Every structure is written in C-alpha cells, then in structure tokens.
Backbone as CSV, one residue per row, in Angstrom:
resi,resn,N_x,N_y,N_z,CA_x,CA_y,CA_z,C_x,C_y,C_z
1,MET,21.754,54.105,-7.476,21.415,52.903,-6.741,20.839,53.285,-5.383
2,GLU,19.612,52.862,-5.122,18.997,53.086,-3.819,19.416,51.964,-2.874
3,VAL,19.972,52.337,-1.719,20.338,51.372,-0.685,19.623,51.782,0.588
4,GLU,18.747,50.918,1.099,17.998,51.269,2.294,17.804,50.055,3.180
5,LEU,17.633,50.335,4.461,17.311,49.313,5.447,15.883,49.565,5.896
6,LYS,15.032,48.545,5.717,13.616,48.688,6.056,13.371,48.063,7.417
7,LEU,12.827,48.856,8.334,12.516,48.413,9.685,11.006,48.496,9.897
8,LEU,10.407,47.417,10.376,8.970,47.361,10.606,8.658,47.608,12.073
9,LEU,7.627,48.406,12.327,7.152,48.580,13.683,6.312,47.374,14.084
10,ALA,6.414,46.964,15.333,5.596,45.862,15.814,4.121,46.226,15.682
11,PRO,3.280,45.254,15.316,1.842,45.539,15.178,1.274,46.187,16.440
12,GLY,0.486,47.235,16.237,-0.153,47.912,17.353,0.699,48.949,18.046
13,THR,1.921,49.166,17.569,2.800,50.153,18.206,2.311,51.569,17.901
14,PRO,2.063,52.406,18.914,1.696,53.797,18.638,2.838,54.506,17.906
15,VAL,2.499,55.252,16.889,3.518,55.941,16.107,3.776,57.319,16.705
16,GLU,4.998,57.528,17.117,5.383,58.807,17.688,6.210,59.585,16.672
17,ALA,6.654,60.750,17.069,7.461,61.578,16.179,8.897,61.065,16.141
18,LEU,9.568,61.247,15.008,10.978,60.889,14.918,11.789,61.585,16.004
19,SER,11.362,62.767,16.379,12.105,63.535,17.380,12.061,62.888,18.757
20,SER,11.178,61.887,18.961,11.130,61.194,20.248,12.258,60.184,20.396
21,LEU,12.959,59.890,19.303,14.078,58.957,19.320,15.393,59.702,19.573
22,GLU,16.358,58.984,20.104,17.684,59.557,20.316,18.588,59.183,19.157
23,PHE,19.327,60.176,18.624,20.223,59.978,17.503,21.616,60.478,17.876
24,PRO,22.648,60.001,17.159,24.016,60.430,17.486,24.321,61.861,17.068
25,ALA,23.415,62.495,16.349,23.607,63.887,15.928,22.216,64.486,15.701
26,PRO,22.097,65.803,15.665,20.790,66.421,15.436,20.234,66.085,14.048
27,LEU,18.933,65.902,13.967,18.267,65.702,12.684,18.184,67.031,11.936
28,THR,18.299,66.942,10.615,18.135,68.123,9.770,17.097,67.826,8.693
29,GLN,16.679,68.848,7.977,15.717,68.717,6.887,14.459,67.977,7.356
30,VAL,14.022,68.274,8.563,12.858,67.584,9.131,11.595,68.087,8.451
31,LYS,10.746,67.157,8.018,9.480,67.535,7.386,8.454,66.429,7.586
32,ARG,7.206,66.779,7.431,6.102,65.831,7.507,5.175,66.120,6.321
33,ARG,4.796,65.087,5.592,3.942,65.302,4.429,3.138,64.053,4.136
34,SER,2.033,64.255,3.416,1.178,63.144,2.997,1.531,62.769,1.567
35,LEU,1.743,61.469,1.338,2.140,60.973,0.028,1.076,60.021,-0.504
36,GLY,0.691,60.233,-1.753,-0.211,59.315,-2.447,0.518,58.694,-3.621
37,ASN,0.483,57.371,-3.725,1.236,56.661,-4.758,0.327,55.718,-5.536
38,ALA,0.388,55.792,-6.839,-0.326,54.856,-7.715,0.707,54.003,-8.435
39,TYR,0.553,52.684,-8.354,1.481,51.748,-8.990,0.865,51.223,-10.283
40,PHE,1.700,51.130,-11.319,1.235,50.797,-12.657,1.914,49.535,-13.194
41,ASP,1.185,48.847,-14.064,1.739,47.750,-14.855,0.732,47.476,-15.964
42,THR,1.078,46.559,-16.836,0.152,46.142,-17.889,-0.690,44.973,-17.376
43,PRO,-1.785,44.641,-18.053,-2.578,43.473,-17.631,-1.761,42.182,-17.610
44,GLU,-0.731,42.102,-18.443,0.123,40.906,-18.495,1.291,40.995,-17.515
45,LEU,1.340,42.095,-16.734,2.409,42.315,-15.749,3.791,42.318,-16.403
46,ALA,3.888,43.075,-17.496,5.154,43.139,-18.233,6.288,43.689,-17.369
47,LEU,5.994,44.668,-16.524,7.033,45.243,-15.668,7.400,44.279,-14.546
48,ARG,6.409,43.673,-13.940,6.664,42.720,-12.860,7.562,41.581,-13.330
49,LYS,7.314,41.114,-14.553,8.124,40.025,-15.105,9.572,40.446,-15.340
50,ARG,9.801,41.747,-15.452,11.170,42.272,-15.593,11.759,42.674,-14.240
51,ASP,11.028,42.373,-13.168,11.423,42.771,-11.815,11.553,44.281,-11.723
52,MET,10.567,44.974,-12.309,10.515,46.428,-12.248,9.262,46.865,-11.496
53,GLY,9.354,48.010,-10.851,8.206,48.623,-10.200,8.061,50.058,-10.663
54,LEU,6.845,50.457,-11.014,6.595,51.782,-11.584,5.488,52.473,-10.800
55,ARG,5.754,53.691,-10.357,4.734,54.425,-9.606,4.764,55.895,-9.977
56,ILE,3.657,56.564,-9.702,3.587,58.022,-9.692,3.270,58.440,-8.265
57,ARG,4.115,59.303,-7.728,3.918,59.819,-6.370,3.364,61.231,-6.434
58,ARG,2.346,61.463,-5.634,1.705,62.779,-5.575,1.983,63.406,-4.210
59,VAL,2.553,64.612,-4.245,2.770,65.400,-3.031,2.153,66.762,-3.284
60,GLY,0.967,67.005,-2.769,0.256,68.226,-3.111,-0.068,68.235,-4.602
61,ASP,0.352,69.285,-5.298,0.122,69.371,-6.747,1.299,68.824,-7.549
62,PHE,2.374,68.437,-6.879,3.556,67.940,-7.577,3.471,66.435,-7.775
63,ARG,3.870,65.976,-8.969,3.896,64.546,-9.268,5.274,64.151,-9.781
64,GLU,5.736,62.983,-9.347,7.018,62.431,-9.772,6.819,60.959,-10.096
65,GLN,7.431,60.514,-11.192,7.362,59.094,-11.525,8.686,58.424,-11.179
66,THR,8.587,57.193,-10.694,9.759,56.433,-10.260,9.701,55.040,-10.862
67,LEU,10.830,54.594,-11.389,10.981,53.229,-11.881,12.119,52.571,-11.130
68,LYS,11.810,51.465,-10.431,12.835,50.681,-9.748,13.054,49.397,-10.533
69,THR,14.309,49.062,-10.756,14.638,47.881,-11.551,15.244,46.798,-10.656
70,ALA,15.604,45.667,-11.273,16.050,44.498,-10.511,17.214,44.847,-9.602
71,GLY,17.137,44.383,-8.378,18.189,44.647,-7.405,18.400,43.450,-6.512
72,LYS,18.783,43.711,-5.276,19.094,42.645,-4.327,18.484,42.986,-2.979
73,VAL,17.905,41.970,-2.336,17.377,42.118,-0.985,18.073,41.106,-0.094
74,ALA,18.643,41.578,1.008,19.275,40.692,1.987,18.719,41.058,3.348
75,GLY,17.858,40.197,3.890,17.223,40.511,5.163,16.346,41.728,5.024
76,GLY,16.734,42.835,5.622,15.995,44.080,5.465,16.738,45.101,4.644
77,LEU,17.898,44.716,4.091,18.710,45.635,3.303,18.321,45.517,1.835
78,HIS,17.835,46.617,1.272,17.338,46.627,-0.098,18.248,47.518,-0.939
79,ALA,18.721,46.991,-2.079,19.562,47.761,-2.996,19.020,47.585,-4.407
80,ARG,18.489,48.673,-4.993,17.905,48.585,-6.331,18.215,49.862,-7.103
81,PRO,18.567,49.741,-8.395,18.659,50.941,-9.224,17.302,51.641,-9.294
82,GLU,17.320,52.948,-9.231,16.086,53.726,-9.193,16.215,54.940,-10.108
83,TYR,15.146,55.219,-10.852,15.108,56.371,-11.760,13.898,57.222,-11.414
84,ASN,14.113,58.538,-11.249,13.050,59.468,-10.887,13.018,60.619,-11.884
85,THR,11.817,60.962,-12.356,11.649,62.128,-13.226,10.305,62.775,-12.932
86,ASP,10.177,64.037,-13.311,8.870,64.684,-13.268,7.935,64.009,-14.267
87,VAL,6.642,64.194,-14.074,5.659,63.681,-15.016,4.531,64.707,-15.102
88,ASN,3.940,64.848,-16.272,2.968,65.916,-16.488,1.573,65.594,-15.970
89,GLY,1.180,64.330,-16.063,-0.190,63.993,-15.708,-0.275,62.839,-14.734
90,THR,-1.340,62.055,-14.868,-1.596,60.952,-13.952,-1.188,59.601,-14.529
91,VAL,-0.610,59.596,-15.735,-0.153,58.368,-16.377,1.357,58.465,-16.585
92,PRO,2.131,57.437,-16.261,3.580,57.494,-16.463,3.946,57.747,-17.920
93,GLU,5.100,58.393,-18.114,5.634,58.678,-19.443,6.976,57.969,-19.551
94,LEU,6.973,56.778,-20.129,8.160,55.928,-20.113,9.310,56.495,-20.922
95,GLU,9.016,57.364,-21.861,10.097,57.924,-22.675,11.021,58.821,-21.852
96,ARG,10.618,59.192,-20.665,11.460,60.017,-19.803,12.542,59.192,-19.092
97,PHE,12.422,57.861,-19.110,13.421,56.994,-18.490,14.490,56.624,-19.516
98,PRO,15.671,56.150,-19.074,16.762,55.854,-20.014,16.374,54.834,-21.079
99,ASP,16.809,55.070,-22.307,16.502,54.165,-23.420,17.157,52.800,-23.248
100,THR,18.184,52.720,-22.392,18.888,51.447,-22.209,18.054,50.408,-21.471
101,LEU,16.913,50.810,-20.914,16.092,49.877,-20.139,15.265,48.956,-21.017
102,TRP,15.035,49.338,-22.288,14.208,48.556,-23.196,14.384,49.074,-24.615
103,THR,13.905,48.309,-25.575,13.897,48.795,-26.957,12.709,49.730,-27.130
104,PRO,12.730,50.587,-28.147,11.586,51.473,-28.366,10.265,50.724,-28.525
105,SER,10.279,49.599,-29.214,9.028,48.856,-29.409,8.536,48.253,-28.093
106,GLU,9.466,47.754,-27.252,9.068,47.224,-25.938,8.477,48.333,-25.076
107,ARG,9.150,49.484,-25.081,8.675,50.614,-24.277,7.282,51.046,-24.720
108,ASP,7.074,51.153,-26.026,5.781,51.627,-26.521,4.669,50.629,-26.225
109,ALA,4.980,49.344,-26.289,3.965,48.326,-25.992,3.565,48.382,-24.522
110,ILE,4.540,48.554,-23.638,4.232,48.656,-22.217,3.458,49.935,-21.940
111,GLN,3.891,51.038,-22.555,3.210,52.315,-22.353,1.722,52.216,-22.713
112,ALA,1.428,51.561,-23.810,0.040,51.477,-24.277,-0.842,50.669,-23.323
113,GLY,-0.252,49.748,-22.553,-1.061,48.884,-21.705,-1.081,49.263,-20.237
114,LEU,-0.456,50.371,-19.849,-0.353,50.708,-18.428,-1.713,50.999,-17.795
115,LYS,-1.897,50.495,-16.593,-3.086,50.798,-15.798,-2.702,50.774,-14.318
116,VAL,-3.531,51.430,-13.493,-3.290,51.453,-12.055,-3.678,50.102,-11.458
117,LEU,-2.791,49.536,-10.638,-3.053,48.248,-9.994,-3.404,48.390,-8.519
118,PHE,-2.729,49.304,-7.829,-2.998,49.502,-6.404,-2.424,50.844,-5.982
119,HIS,-2.791,51.261,-4.775,-2.335,52.535,-4.235,-1.684,52.326,-2.878
120,THR,-0.719,53.168,-2.559,-0.201,53.272,-1.196,-0.343,54.732,-0.780
121,ASP,-0.981,54.946,0.344,-1.194,56.297,0.856,-0.726,56.333,2.302
122,PHE,0.173,57.257,2.607,0.716,57.287,3.958,1.234,58.670,4.301
123,GLU,1.337,58.896,5.599,1.995,60.099,6.086,3.455,59.762,6.332
124,ARG,4.346,60.607,5.871,5.778,60.384,6.020,6.387,61.464,6.902
125,GLN,7.053,61.014,7.966,7.946,61.885,8.719,9.354,61.634,8.186
126,GLN,10.018,62.695,7.789,11.288,62.547,7.071,12.337,63.466,7.665
127,ALA,13.584,63.003,7.687,14.687,63.815,8.188,15.992,63.257,7.656
128,GLU,17.066,64.045,7.771,18.406,63.600,7.415,19.273,63.573,8.658
129,LEU,20.262,62.668,8.623,21.145,62.478,9.764,22.564,62.263,9.269
130,ALA,23.501,63.023,9.806,24.924,62.839,9.514,25.518,61.947,10.597
131,LEU,26.089,60.803,10.199,26.619,59.830,11.136,28.124,60.027,11.342
132,PRO,28.651,59.612,12.484,30.107,59.635,12.665,30.793,58.828,11.560
133,GLY,31.859,59.354,11.012,32.553,58.678,9.927,32.214,59.211,8.558
134,GLY,31.231,60.115,8.475,30.946,60.768,7.208,29.727,60.279,6.462
135,ALA,29.104,59.184,6.879,27.908,58.698,6.194,26.732,59.630,6.473
136,ARG,25.838,59.714,5.501,24.604,60.482,5.665,23.421,59.586,5.332
137,VAL,22.356,59.728,6.111,21.194,58.849,5.995,19.927,59.692,5.964
138,GLU,18.984,59.277,5.122,17.638,59.839,5.149,16.740,58.873,5.907
139,LEU,16.023,59.374,6.896,15.069,58.571,7.647,13.663,58.902,7.177
140,ALA,12.844,57.871,6.977,11.466,58.072,6.555,10.572,57.137,7.354
141,LEU,9.735,57.716,8.215,8.776,56.959,9.010,7.430,57.037,8.307
142,ASP,6.964,55.913,7.754,5.748,55.862,6.941,4.641,55.122,7.675
143,CYS,3.471,55.740,7.762,2.311,55.116,8.395,1.080,55.399,7.543
144,GLY,0.414,54.334,7.099,-0.755,54.492,6.247,-1.286,53.147,5.795
145,THR,-1.725,53.066,4.521,-2.338,51.837,4.029,-1.940,51.560,2.576
146,ILE,-1.979,50.275,2.225,-1.940,49.819,0.837,-3.369,49.442,0.473
147,ARG,-3.863,49.906,-0.683,-5.247,49.662,-1.086,-5.297,49.020,-2.474
148,ALA,-6.155,47.992,-2.605,-6.346,47.340,-3.902,-7.699,46.642,-3.915
149,ASP,-8.540,46.995,-4.874,-9.820,46.311,-5.082,-10.638,46.211,-3.802
150,GLY,-10.715,47.301,-3.054,-11.533,47.320,-1.852,-10.881,46.687,-0.636
151,ARG,-9.688,46.155,-0.779,-8.963,45.583,0.360,-7.843,46.530,0.760
152,GLU,-7.425,46.436,2.010,-6.308,47.259,2.441,-5.518,46.549,3.530
153,THR,-4.263,46.955,3.664,-3.368,46.416,4.682,-2.495,47.560,5.177
154,PRO,-2.103,47.561,6.449,-1.416,48.735,7.002,0.048,48.838,6.596
155,ILE,0.537,50.060,6.624,1.953,50.381,6.479,2.411,51.008,7.785
156,ALA,3.462,50.481,8.382,4.066,51.067,9.587,5.533,50.676,9.578
157,GLU,6.365,51.522,9.002,7.767,51.158,8.804,8.663,52.385,8.844
158,LEU,9.903,52.137,9.206,10.936,53.169,9.241,12.032,52.759,8.276
159,GLU,12.268,53.572,7.248,13.279,53.271,6.250,14.511,54.151,6.493
160,LEU,15.671,53.522,6.445,16.942,54.223,6.553,17.620,54.144,5.194
161,GLU,17.603,55.227,4.447,18.161,55.236,3.092,19.513,55.931,3.086
162,LEU,20.483,55.256,2.504,21.841,55.772,2.457,21.945,56.887,1.413
163,ILE,22.372,58.056,1.849,22.649,59.163,0.931,24.118,59.157,0.539
164,GLU,24.960,58.905,1.536,26.404,58.891,1.313,27.030,57.935,2.310
165,GLY,27.982,57.100,1.838,28.643,56.148,2.713,28.359,54.715,2.289
166,THR,28.682,53.768,3.169,28.498,52.355,2.874,27.360,51.774,3.710
167,ALA,26.837,50.626,3.247,25.710,49.999,3.933,26.045,49.645,5.375
168,ALA,27.313,49.340,5.646,27.709,48.978,7.006,27.423,50.102,7.998
169,ALA,27.392,51.347,7.503,27.144,52.481,8.395,25.730,52.478,8.947
170,LEU,24.815,51.755,8.289,23.427,51.713,8.748,23.244,50.811,9.968
171,MET,24.150,49.868,10.176,23.957,48.856,11.216,23.968,49.441,12.631
172,PRO,24.971,50.254,13.015,24.929,50.823,14.368,23.704,51.702,14.596
173,LEU,23.279,52.438,13.582,22.088,53.268,13.712,20.865,52.402,13.940
174,ALA,20.709,51.345,13.144,19.566,50.450,13.312,19.577,49.812,14.693
175,ARG,20.752,49.427,15.165,20.855,48.810,16.494,20.372,49.770,17.573
176,SER,20.782,51.034,17.470,20.353,52.028,18.445,18.831,52.216,18.412
177,LEU,18.269,52.270,17.224,16.823,52.473,17.100,16.039,51.283,17.629
178,MET,16.551,50.063,17.387,15.870,48.859,17.870,15.865,48.773,19.397
179,GLN,16.805,49.429,20.041,16.833,49.445,21.499,15.840,50.453,22.074
180,GLN,15.285,51.309,21.184,14.340,52.328,21.639,12.902,52.024,21.234
181,TRP,12.703,51.446,20.077,11.373,51.107,19.559,11.329,49.624,19.214
182,PRO,10.156,48.986,19.244,10.041,47.577,18.831,10.084,47.453,17.307
183,LEU,11.289,47.351,16.777,11.518,47.312,15.334,12.135,45.981,14.945
184,ARG,11.820,45.529,13.723,12.435,44.328,13.166,12.682,44.569,11.690
185,LEU,13.466,43.708,11.060,13.811,43.900,9.654,12.629,43.567,8.757
186,GLY,12.446,44.372,7.700,11.353,44.177,6.747,11.850,43.544,5.466
187,LEU,11.200,42.473,5.054,11.650,41.717,3.885,11.053,42.245,2.586
188,ASP,9.787,42.648,2.601,9.071,42.971,1.366,8.907,44.475,1.182
189,SER,9.005,44.902,-0.066,8.740,46.300,-0.404,7.236,46.562,-0.374
190,LYS,6.870,47.841,-0.371,5.453,48.193,-0.469,4.868,47.677,-1.777
191,ALA,5.654,47.728,-2.857,5.163,47.267,-4.156,4.878,45.769,-4.137
192,ALA,5.783,44.972,-3.559,5.571,43.527,-3.494,4.314,43.207,-2.703
193,ARG,4.111,43.919,-1.606,2.905,43.703,-0.803,1.659,44.119,-1.591
194,GLY,1.775,45.198,-2.359,0.631,45.655,-3.150,0.230,44.667,-4.226
195,TYR,1.204,44.085,-4.920,0.894,43.092,-5.937,0.147,41.909,-5.327
196,ARG,0.573,41.476,-4.138,-0.099,40.349,-3.494,-1.511,40.733,-3.060
197,LEU,-1.661,41.931,-2.508,-2.983,42.372,-2.066,-3.950,42.468,-3.239
198,ALA,-3.428,42.867,-4.393,-4.268,42.983,-5.591,-4.535,41.636,-6.253
199,GLY,-3.969,40.557,-5.708,-4.166,39.233,-6.287,-3.363,39.007,-7.540
200,LEU,-2.316,39.802,-7.743,-1.505,39.708,-8.953,-0.191,38.971,-8.725
201,ALA,0.031,38.527,-7.512,1.195,37.709,-7.170,0.757,36.757,-6.067
202,PRO,1.245,35.543,-6.068,0.829,34.587,-5.039,1.391,34.963,-3.679
203,GLU,0.684,34.538,-2.633,1.238,34.709,-1.291,2.549,33.941,-1.194
204,ALA,3.488,34.500,-0.486,4.771,33.828,-0.307,4.571,32.524,0.459
205,ALA,5.378,31.533,0.134,5.226,30.207,0.726,5.971,30.114,2.054
206,VAL,5.437,29.291,2.941,6.141,28.941,4.167,7.472,28.280,3.797
207,VAL,8.526,28.605,4.537,9.848,28.010,4.308,10.028,26.882,5.322
208,PRO,9.913,25.621,4.896,9.923,24.515,5.866,11.265,24.287,6.532
209,SER,12.344,24.603,5.851,13.673,24.417,6.428,14.632,25.390,5.770
210,ALA,15.757,25.620,6.430,16.751,26.547,5.900,18.128,26.089,6.348
211,SER,19.119,26.449,5.563,20.498,26.143,5.960,20.874,26.996,7.169
212,GLN,22.008,26.705,7.766,22.462,27.447,8.933,23.257,28.697,8.561
213,GLN,23.320,29.019,7.258,23.965,30.255,6.851,23.120,31.447,7.310
214,PRO,23.746,32.510,7.829,22.963,33.618,8.393,21.934,34.202,7.440
215,ASP,22.296,34.371,6.151,21.344,34.990,5.228,20.136,34.101,4.980
216,ALA,20.349,32.798,4.804,19.240,31.875,4.565,18.370,31.737,5.805
217,LEU,18.986,31.686,6.952,18.247,31.555,8.200,17.397,32.792,8.463
218,LEU,17.961,33.966,8.192,17.218,35.211,8.382,16.029,35.287,7.437
219,ALA,16.231,34.953,6.164,15.141,35.027,5.193,14.006,34.070,5.562
220,ALA,14.350,32.849,6.016,13.321,31.887,6.420,12.567,32.392,7.644
221,TRP,13.291,32.928,8.614,12.686,33.491,9.817,11.686,34.589,9.447
222,GLN,12.109,35.517,8.606,11.235,36.630,8.234,9.983,36.145,7.502
223,ARG,10.173,35.209,6.579,9.019,34.751,5.804,8.034,33.986,6.674
224,ASN,8.529,33.121,7.526,7.622,32.342,8.365,6.957,33.204,9.422
225,GLU,7.654,34.208,9.909,7.019,35.187,10.797,5.839,35.853,10.086
226,GLU,6.094,36.302,8.870,5.036,36.983,8.096,3.840,36.069,7.866
227,ARG,4.098,34.802,7.537,3.000,33.872,7.279,2.236,33.538,8.564
228,LEU,2.943,33.413,9.689,2.248,33.128,10.942,1.410,34.321,11.375
229,LEU,1.918,35.530,11.216,1.124,36.718,11.534,-0.125,36.807,10.664
230,ALA,-0.054,36.230,9.453,-1.211,36.211,8.554,-2.175,35.073,8.893
231,GLY,-1.849,34.277,9.918,-2.742,33.212,10.347,-2.464,31.855,9.752
232,GLU,-1.341,31.696,9.049,-1.017,30.418,8.427,-0.250,29.556,9.432
233,MET,-0.980,28.637,10.087,-0.402,27.903,11.209,0.659,26.898,10.776
234,THR,0.726,26.557,9.497,1.786,25.647,9.051,3.166,26.272,9.190
235,ALA,3.227,27.600,9.412,4.517,28.276,9.597,5.027,28.137,11.023
236,LEU,4.192,27.648,11.941,4.558,27.642,13.354,5.766,26.751,13.643
237,ALA,5.699,25.491,13.256,6.797,24.564,13.565,8.103,24.976,12.884
238,PRO,8.102,25.339,11.580,9.353,25.797,10.975,9.927,27.040,11.648
239,LEU,9.061,27.979,12.028,9.554,29.194,12.671,10.206,28.866,14.007
240,ALA,9.587,28.005,14.789,10.168,27.619,16.073,11.524,26.958,15.869
241,ALA,11.622,26.089,14.874,12.899,25.414,14.604,13.962,26.418,14.182
242,GLN,13.578,27.401,13.367,14.560,28.385,12.906,14.992,29.324,14.029
243,LEU,14.092,29.634,14.947,14.475,30.453,16.087,15.467,29.709,16.977
244,LYS,15.293,28.393,17.123,16.266,27.602,17.883,17.621,27.592,17.182
245,ALA,17.601,27.536,15.853,18.858,27.575,15.103,19.535,28.931,15.260
246,VAL,18.740,30.003,15.295,19.293,31.338,15.524,19.949,31.400,16.899
247,ALA,19.263,30.862,17.899,19.808,30.867,19.260,21.133,30.113,19.321
248,ALA,21.202,28.973,18.644,22.442,28.185,18.642,23.567,28.936,17.936
249,LEU,23.234,29.637,16.862,24.247,30.356,16.090,24.772,31.571,16.842
250,LEU,23.886,32.294,17.523,24.272,33.550,18.168,24.751,33.366,19.606
251,GLY,24.559,32.195,20.188,25.030,31.967,21.549,24.222,32.764,22.557
252,PRO,24.880,33.321,23.583,24.144,34.058,24.627,23.260,35.175,24.071
253,GLU,23.697,35.799,22.993,22.899,36.879,22.398,21.532,36.384,21.945
254,GLY,21.438,35.104,21.566,20.194,34.562,21.027,19.334,33.843,22.041
255,ARG,19.633,33.982,23.324,18.881,33.235,24.341,17.391,33.544,24.304
256,GLU,17.043,34.795,24.061,15.626,35.166,24.029,14.897,34.489,22.877
257,MET,15.603,34.174,21.776,14.960,33.483,20.665,14.684,32.021,21.013
258,GLN,15.551,31.420,21.825,15.276,30.072,22.329,14.021,30.089,23.202
259,ASN,13.900,31.095,24.053,12.714,31.215,24.898,11.456,31.408,24.061
260,LEU,11.561,32.211,23.008,10.408,32.444,22.151,10.019,31.167,21.419
261,ALA,10.997,30.412,20.932,10.699,29.157,20.244,9.950,28.205,21.169
262,GLU,10.385,28.125,22.400,9.713,27.241,23.347,8.308,27.733,23.659
263,ALA,8.120,29.046,23.722,6.784,29.595,23.951,5.857,29.297,22.780
264,LEU,6.374,29.398,21.557,5.554,29.095,20.380,5.098,27.645,20.392
265,GLU,5.947,26.756,20.850,5.626,25.332,20.844,4.668,24.940,21.970
266,SER,4.686,25.690,23.082,3.898,25.283,24.243,2.670,26.136,24.488
267,ASP,2.635,27.337,23.942,1.531,28.263,24.213,0.302,27.863,23.418
268,ASN,-0.867,27.964,24.072,-2.128,27.677,23.377,-2.502,28.790,22.407
269,ALA,-1.849,29.928,22.532,-2.099,31.065,21.638,-0.765,31.497,21.045
270,PRO,-0.209,30.726,20.088,1.128,31.028,19.562,1.232,32.394,18.899
271,LEU,0.140,32.882,18.309,0.199,34.201,17.687,0.442,35.275,18.742
272,ASP,-0.203,35.140,19.882,0.034,36.097,20.972,1.477,36.003,21.457
273,ALA,2.002,34.779,21.534,3.398,34.602,21.955,4.352,35.261,20.968
274,LEU,4.061,35.132,19.666,4.909,35.756,18.651,4.852,37.269,18.764
275,LEU,3.661,37.821,18.937,3.533,39.273,19.050,4.278,39.789,20.277
276,ALA,4.202,39.049,21.376,4.938,39.452,22.575,6.435,39.418,22.311
277,GLY,6.902,38.401,21.573,8.320,38.312,21.247,8.775,39.436,20.341
278,ILE,7.958,39.786,19.360,8.302,40.844,18.415,8.475,42.180,19.126
279,ARG,7.739,42.379,20.207,7.793,43.666,20.906,9.038,43.812,21.781
280,LYS,9.819,42.750,21.933,11.042,42.826,22.718,12.204,43.270,21.826
281,PRO,13.108,44.096,22.334,14.217,44.578,21.495,15.111,43.456,20.986
282,GLU,15.220,42.356,21.742,16.105,41.263,21.325,15.699,40.669,19.985
283,TYR,14.415,40.738,19.658,13.913,40.141,18.416,14.581,40.796,17.204
284,GLY,14.438,42.106,17.104,15.052,42.802,15.979,16.558,42.792,16.039
285,LEU,17.124,42.876,17.244,18.580,42.889,17.384,19.203,41.582,16.910
286,CYS,18.539,40.454,17.165,19.059,39.175,16.668,18.976,39.110,15.146
287,GLN,17.904,39.645,14.577,17.821,39.698,13.109,18.958,40.549,12.549
288,LEU,19.231,41.661,13.206,20.291,42.561,12.724,21.650,41.877,12.815
289,SER,21.862,41.083,13.843,23.128,40.347,13.965,23.304,39.357,12.829
290,LEU,22.207,38.679,12.456,22.289,37.766,11.311,22.607,38.524,10.027
291,LEU,21.957,39.680,9.835,22.215,40.469,8.640,23.670,40.932,8.607
292,SER,24.184,41.386,9.739,25.581,41.848,9.790,26.539,40.706,9.428
293,ARG,26.262,39.499,9.922,27.115,38.361,9.605,27.049,38.005,8.125
294,SER,25.873,38.170,7.529,25.738,37.837,6.114,26.458,38.833,5.217
295,LEU,26.696,40.037,5.731,27.390,41.071,4.944,28.898,41.029,5.115
296,ASP,29.389,40.295,6.116,30.837,40.226,6.353,31.566,39.513,5.208
C-alpha cells in the first residue's frame, strides 16, 4: 500500500534543492534523476473504469511497470495499493501482475488494447528521512511537464511517501516544510491530470457548497482553488464562502483565510489575490489543519 502526502509548490516558485530545506535529521540516499513515464489504457478506458493507473517508467536504460489500483484520497493524503515489476520492452506485460486483479480473459483483452495516452517527464530530487519516533519517509521533489496530444501542463510538487510508520507521522514534517516553502495540499495525481489533459476525463466541476466537516470543506476548497486557477470564474464565490467557513472552524489560526476571502470578493483581479494568498504559509498550514482534523 502506497501512502503519500502530495504537496504542491505555488505557481512560479523557483525550485531549489531539497538540501536548502531544514529537516529534523540528515537526509540519506540523496539522488537526482530524470524520469520519463508513459501511461497506458485501452481506447475504452478499461483500466480507468476500474480505477486503475498503468505506467512504464524509464530511468536511463532501466524500465519498470507500475499498476495502481483503487484507493483513497483525503485532502492531499493518497493511499493506494501499488504493484511494481520489471518489464522487457516499451509495452506493459500484464501477466507480471497478480492474477487476483482480473480473470485471464479480462487481462488478455486489456493487454491486446493497450496504447499510450499521455506522458509525464520530470526531474526528481529524491532522499530518505528518518523521523523521531521511528517513521521513515521518502521525499520526492518533481518538476517537469505532463504531455498529451501537443498540450502540456507543469508539474511542481513535493511528495512525502511513507516507508515505515503511520500517516500521522507525515503531518509535523509537512507543517515544517510549509513554514519554509509556499506549499499546499495536492488533490489530484499526475495520472488524473494526464487523463484530463488528454481529453479522456472531464474537467472537475466547481463545488458550489460543502458541509462544515473538515474533509468535505478541504476537498471543496482544493477543487475550487484548482478551477479558479484555471480561469473558471464561477469558482470564485464558492471558494470565498468556503474560506470563510474555514476561518470560522479554525478560529484565530484561520484569520488569514478570512482576509483572503474578503480580498477575493473585493479585488478587481481575484486571480492575483488568490496567487498572493497561496504564497503565504498560512494557506497550506490551514489546509493541513483541516486534514489533521479529518484523520482524528
């Protein structure tokens, strides 16, 4: 089971080395490498309909195939079963994955229809960190692009993947990092973004309202932020309302979100106001507080 916390860099943030950040212990296994990934499915999106993602990753001359199956996403915390095996060529070999995932006839039908849908290419800075209490985390800072049918969109994210320990151990680390870099929680995987870029999945809808439960409020906030950054102005009023709800829920900790909501409502350039808000540490820290409450 892969458990990771996805943190997004604010748009336009210069990407520095992981070593420029302060950590509670020295980083180990530090490396930098270029990764090329091709994502596969059938024309009928047989894997997507099963909530599966299939890719081949290329690192130099080495290739590895990965299949991620249905899991759970809460805010920026992603938990999905994952299977990794070597692969001989440029086309996935489904027989290398466990037989329990499908019947032989289903597997063979999917295998026969596989084609490349989109690519993700990025440079990864990677390291391991041993946290107080015994947890171990892999950090991966990815910067590059998602490409599909001549279109592309940027990748700029820091993933904290749990090697050993519980998900709760990621929260203090994320809090420390958010106080150093303009980071916020990431809702969508690279694969989900790739399917949308390729026109194989609809754009996510604006969330007009949400309950006051931390998980629902966080998910609505993240989605409407994403839609407003994409230029969809119908997300403006719901996002402002949800930021006010966050401020009310978090009390003094959420005061900056109340200020941001008021700026979104009064500023003639709300997108600029949102970008300015995203670059403040309070933005990501308030999201992290909602996520922590939803996990309690």
